[in-house]
C-alpha positions as CSV (number, residue, x, y, z in Angstrom):
1,M,2.2,-16.9,8.6
2,E,0.2,-19.2,6.4
3,I,0.9,-19.7,2.7
4,I,-2.1,-19.4,0.3
5,D,-1.7,-20.0,-3.4
6,L,-4.7,-18.5,-5.2
7,F,-5.3,-18.6,-9.0
8,D,-7.6,-16.4,-11.0
9,A,-8.7,-18.7,-13.8
10,S,-10.4,-15.8,-15.7
11,R,-7.0,-14.2,-16.1
12,Q,-4.8,-17.3,-15.8
13,R,-2.8,-15.5,-13.1
14,A,-1.4,-16.9,-9.9
15,I,-1.7,-14.7,-6.7
16,P,0.5,-15.7,-3.8
17,V,-0.8,-14.6,-0.4
18,G,0.8,-14.6,3.0
19,L,-2.0,-14.9,5.7
20,Y,-1.6,-13.8,9.3
21,P,-4.5,-15.2,11.3
22,H,-6.1,-12.8,13.8
23,Q,-5.4,-13.2,17.5
24,G,-8.1,-12.8,20.0
25,S,-11.4,-11.2,19.0
26,F,-11.9,-10.9,15.2
27,L,-12.0,-7.2,14.1
28,G,-12.0,-7.6,10.4
29,W,-9.7,-7.9,7.4
30,L,-6.6,-5.9,6.2
31,F,-5.3,-6.4,2.7
32,F,-1.8,-5.3,1.9
33,S,-0.3,-4.9,-1.6
34,V,3.5,-5.2,-1.7
35,G,5.9,-2.9,-3.6
36,F,7.7,-3.7,-6.8
37,G,10.0,-6.6,-6.2
38,G,8.2,-7.6,-3.0
39,G,6.7,-10.9,-2.0
40,R,4.2,-12.3,0.4
41,A,6.9,-13.1,3.0
42,G,7.8,-9.5,3.2
43,Y,6.3,-6.8,5.4
44,A,6.0,-9.3,8.2
45,Y,6.4,-6.6,10.8
46,L,3.0,-5.3,9.7
47,G,1.4,-8.7,9.4
48,R,2.4,-9.6,12.9
49,A,1.4,-6.3,14.5
50,W,-2.0,-6.0,12.8
51,S,-2.9,-9.6,13.4
52,R,-2.1,-9.2,17.1
53,L,-4.8,-6.5,17.2
54,G,-7.4,-8.9,16.0
55,F,-7.3,-8.4,12.2
56,Q,-6.9,-11.1,9.6
57,V,-4.1,-9.8,7.5
58,A,-3.4,-10.8,3.8
59,I,-0.1,-9.8,2.3
60,I,-0.5,-9.9,-1.5
61,E,2.3,-10.6,-3.9
62,H,1.9,-9.7,-7.6
63,V,3.7,-12.1,-10.0
64,G,4.3,-9.6,-12.7
65,S,6.2,-7.3,-10.4
66,N,7.7,-9.5,-7.7
67,A,11.3,-10.6,-6.9
68,D,11.5,-12.7,-10.1
69,R,10.7,-9.6,-12.2
70,L,13.2,-7.5,-10.2
71,K,15.9,-10.1,-10.8
72,A,15.1,-10.0,-14.5
73,I,15.8,-6.3,-14.9
74,H,18.7,-6.1,-12.4
75,K,21.6,-6.7,-14.7
76,P,25.1,-7.5,-13.4
77,G,27.1,-4.4,-12.6
78,M,24.0,-2.2,-12.6
79,R,24.3,0.8,-10.3
80,Q,21.5,1.9,-8.0
81,P,20.4,4.9,-10.2
82,E,20.3,2.6,-13.3
83,L,18.2,0.1,-11.3
84,A,15.8,2.9,-10.2
85,E,15.4,3.9,-13.8
86,A,14.7,0.3,-14.8
87,V,12.1,-0.1,-12.0
88,G,10.5,3.2,-13.1
89,R,10.0,1.8,-16.6
90,A,8.7,-1.5,-15.3
91,V,6.2,0.3,-13.0
92,H,4.6,1.8,-16.1
93,D,4.0,-1.5,-17.7
94,Q,0.4,-1.4,-19.0
95,A,-0.3,-5.1,-18.2
96,E,0.9,-4.9,-14.7
97,L,-0.9,-1.7,-13.9
98,E,-4.1,-3.4,-15.0
99,A,-3.4,-6.7,-13.2
100,R,-2.5,-5.4,-9.8
101,P,-5.8,-3.9,-8.7
102,Q,-7.6,-7.0,-10.1
103,D,-5.3,-9.2,-8.0
104,L,-6.3,-7.3,-4.9
105,A,-10.0,-7.3,-5.7
106,Y,-9.9,-11.1,-6.4
107,V,-8.2,-11.9,-3.1
108,R,-10.8,-9.8,-1.2
109,R,-13.6,-11.6,-2.9
110,V,-12.2,-15.1,-2.3
111,L,-11.0,-14.6,1.3
112,S,-13.7,-12.2,2.6
113,P,-16.8,-12.7,0.3
114,G,-19.2,-11.5,3.0
115,S,-19.7,-8.1,4.7
116,D,-16.7,-8.2,7.0
117,W,-15.1,-4.9,7.9
118,A,-12.1,-4.5,5.7
119,G,-9.2,-2.0,5.1
120,L,-6.5,-2.0,2.5
121,A,-2.9,-0.7,2.3
122,G,0.1,-0.8,0.2
123,H,3.7,0.3,-0.2
124,S,5.1,2.2,-3.2
125,F,3.7,0.3,-6.2
126,G,1.3,-1.2,-3.7
127,S,0.0,2.3,-2.9
128,Y,-1.0,2.6,-6.5
129,T,-2.6,-0.8,-6.3
130,A,-4.7,0.2,-3.3
131,L,-5.8,3.5,-4.8
132,A,-6.7,1.9,-8.1
133,T,-8.7,-0.7,-6.3
134,L,-10.6,2.0,-4.6
135,G,-11.6,3.4,-8.0
136,V,-9.1,6.3,-8.1
137,E,-8.5,7.3,-11.7
138,A,-5.3,5.5,-12.9
139,L,-2.9,7.0,-15.4
140,L,-1.8,4.2,-17.7
141,P,0.3,4.4,-20.9
142,E,-2.7,3.8,-23.0
143,G,-4.9,6.4,-21.2
144,T,-6.8,6.8,-17.9
145,Q,-8.9,4.0,-16.4
146,R,-11.1,3.5,-13.4
147,W,-12.0,0.2,-11.8
148,Q,-15.4,-0.2,-10.1
149,F,-15.1,-3.4,-8.1
150,E,-18.1,-2.6,-5.9
151,L,-16.3,-3.5,-2.7
152,D,-16.7,-1.7,0.6
153,W,-13.6,-0.5,2.3
154,A,-13.2,1.3,5.6
155,G,-9.9,3.1,5.0
156,V,-6.5,3.0,3.4
157,V,-2.9,3.2,4.5
158,L,-0.5,4.5,1.8
159,M,3.2,4.1,2.3
160,S,5.7,5.8,-0.1
161,A,2.9,6.9,-2.4
162,Q,4.0,8.0,-5.8
163,P,3.3,11.6,-6.8
164,P,0.0,12.7,-8.4
165,D,-0.2,12.4,-12.2
166,S,2.4,9.6,-12.3
167,V,0.3,6.5,-11.9
168,V,-2.9,8.0,-10.5
169,T,-4.3,11.4,-11.4
170,R,-4.5,14.4,-9.2
171,R,-8.2,14.7,-10.1
172,G,-8.7,11.1,-8.9
173,L,-7.0,11.7,-5.6
174,S,-9.1,14.8,-5.0
175,E,-12.3,12.7,-5.3
176,L,-11.3,10.0,-2.8
177,R,-13.9,9.9,0.0
178,L,-12.3,7.5,2.4
179,P,-10.2,7.8,5.5
180,A,-6.5,7.8,4.4
181,F,-3.2,7.7,6.3
182,L,-0.1,8.5,4.2
183,L,3.4,7.7,5.5
184,T,6.7,8.6,4.1
185,G,10.3,9.4,5.3
186,T,12.7,12.2,4.9
187,K,15.0,9.9,2.8
188,D,12.1,8.3,0.9
189,S,13.5,9.3,-2.5
190,G,14.9,7.9,-5.7
191,M,12.6,4.9,-6.2
192,P,11.5,5.2,-8.9
193,A,14.3,7.5,-10.2
194,G,13.8,11.2,-9.6
195,V,11.0,10.9,-7.0
196,T,11.6,12.8,-3.8
197,Y,9.8,12.5,-0.5
198,E,8.6,16.1,-1.0
199,Q,6.8,14.9,-4.2
200,R,5.2,12.1,-2.2
201,L,3.7,14.7,0.1
202,Q,1.9,16.1,-2.9
203,T,-0.3,13.0,-2.8
204,Y,-1.4,13.9,0.7
205,E,-2.0,17.5,-0.4
206,A,-4.1,16.3,-3.3
207,L,-6.4,14.2,-1.1
208,P,-9.6,16.1,-0.1
209,A,-9.6,17.9,3.3
210,G,-11.2,15.9,6.1
211,A,-10.4,12.3,6.9
212,K,-6.7,12.2,6.1
213,S,-3.5,12.3,8.0
214,L,0.2,12.2,7.4
215,A,3.3,10.9,9.2
216,V,6.9,11.7,8.0
217,L,9.6,9.6,9.7
218,E,12.9,11.4,10.1
219,G,15.7,9.5,8.3
220,A,13.5,6.7,6.9
221,D,14.3,5.7,3.4
222,H,12.2,3.9,0.8
223,M,13.2,0.4,1.7
224,A,12.8,0.9,5.4
225,F,9.0,0.6,4.9
226,A,9.6,-2.8,3.5
227,G,11.7,-3.8,6.5
228,I,14.9,-3.8,4.5
229,G,18.1,-2.1,5.5
230,L,20.4,-1.5,8.5
231,S,19.1,-0.3,11.8
232,V,15.5,-0.2,10.6
233,A,14.0,-1.7,13.8
234,P,13.1,1.7,15.4
235,A,11.4,2.8,12.2
236,L,9.5,-0.5,11.9
237,E,8.3,-0.2,15.5
238,T,7.0,3.3,14.8
239,L,5.3,2.3,11.6
240,A,3.6,-0.7,13.2
241,Q,2.5,1.5,16.1
242,L,1.1,4.3,14.0
243,T,-0.7,2.1,11.5
244,S,-2.1,0.0,14.3
245,E,-3.5,3.1,16.0
246,F,-5.1,4.2,12.7
247,W,-6.8,0.8,12.1
248,L,-8.1,0.6,15.7
249,A,-9.3,4.2,15.7
250,L,-11.1,3.6,12.4
251,R,-12.5,0.3,13.6
252,Q,-13.8,1.9,16.8
253,G,-15.2,5.0,15.1
254,R,-13.1,7.5,16.9
255,S,-10.4,10.1,16.2
256,M,-6.7,9.2,16.2
257,T,-4.7,11.9,17.9
258,R,-1.1,11.6,18.8
259,P,0.4,15.0,19.3
260,G,4.0,15.1,18.2
261,S,3.6,12.0,16.0
262,L,1.1,13.1,13.4
263,P,1.3,16.6,11.8
264,V,-2.4,16.5,11.3
265,E,-5.1,15.5,13.8
266,V,-8.4,14.5,12.2
267,D,-11.5,12.5,12.9
268,F,-11.2,9.5,10.7
269,R,-15.0,9.0,10.6
270,V,-16.4,10.2,7.3
271,G,-19.6,12.2,7.9
């Protein structure tokens, strides 16, 4: 992984990036927004897997919701439910909700200013970031907002997406016209506090019929998607494989069908 330190002078904001150079023939760019408390060194299992396919992969850290911010709210003796409540409050910070999609758009414009094929992805708070960057209506404390960055995207991978009408509106999700792959696990609950994996499935249900698919990993919890926890190797292998198949199918303009792995088989080409 290569370390890139970007700085958006217009907002006076640093944007740390971990870059995984493509191997073999160049297929395009993949931009990944990390979850709350995450950093550019995280999600390496995805960076390595996707770069091996031929994609240039940028893992984007957000300074207002990274490990430093998590340490600031994680008080000594705080129990897991209390931490989840604190993270939930932090996720609804107006400034960070506004900053994150701007971070992602800035990185795209700097690293891939041309017409290269590009996809985007995110985990948890990063799923919000990806959706907001796509122009999905965001639900902020001060009201709804849409960003129009005028960037072309081929598709989106959403891991542990938050339920509709929490940080993005159900209406906004229903208007998304882009191939989408949503992944969660049967133990993907409690972060933020009170969110269950069944509620995360509502995001999939809110997306329009057509170019969407869903994978639910038995036994996978919220942090497994970030590569954190005991015995997560099998889950990481599955996640890397499924998302790699999605990107390749999308890049090659064909359907992704894996009976037994994906509950829904679709043609990811939008027609």
